[in-house]
C-alpha positions in Angstrom: 24.1 -6.4 -17.0 21.8 -7.5 -19.8 19.6 -5.3 -21.9 16.4 -6.5 -20.2 17.9 -5.7 -16.7 18.9 -2.2 -17.9 15.4 -1.7 -19.3 13.9 -2.8 -16.0 16.2 -0.4 -14.1 15.2 2.5 -16.3 11.5 1.6 -15.9 12.0 1.5 -12.1 13.6 4.9 -12.0 10.8 6.3 -14.3 8.2 4.8 -12.0 9.9 6.4 -9.0 9.7 9.8 -10.7 6.1 9.3 -11.6 5.1 8.1 -8.1 6.9 11.0 -6.5 5.3 13.5 -8.9 1.9 12.0 -8.1 2.5 12.2 -4.4 3.6 15.9 -4.6 0.6 16.8 -6.8 -2.2 14.8 -5.4 -1.1 13.3 -2.1 0.4 10.0 -1.1 -1.0 6.7 -2.2 0.2 3.7 -0.3 -0.6 1.3 -3.2 1.6 3.2 -5.6 4.5 3.2 -3.2 3.9 -0.5 -2.6 3.9 -1.2 -6.3 7.1 0.7 -6.8 8.8 -1.3 -4.0 7.7 -4.5 -5.6 9.0 -3.3 -9.0 12.3 -2.4 -7.3 12.6 -5.8 -5.7 11.9 -7.5 -9.0 14.6 -5.4 -10.7 17.1 -6.1 -7.9 16.3 -9.8 -8.3 16.9 -9.7 -12.0 20.2 -7.9 -11.5 21.3 -10.5 -8.9 20.5 -13.5 -11.0 22.1 -12.0 -14.2 25.4 -11.4 -12.4 25.8 -14.9 -11.0 
């Protein structure tokens, strides 16, 4: 895995923690979860293209 993919992975995990904390503190926001899913899919796509 390249450095940029690892960075995206760490960013995705940090975003998950932030969105979860926001949800616990202030209530759920569909747009935040949607954004996190999109970020996760981009990260998975980067990982898949780097491995092949």
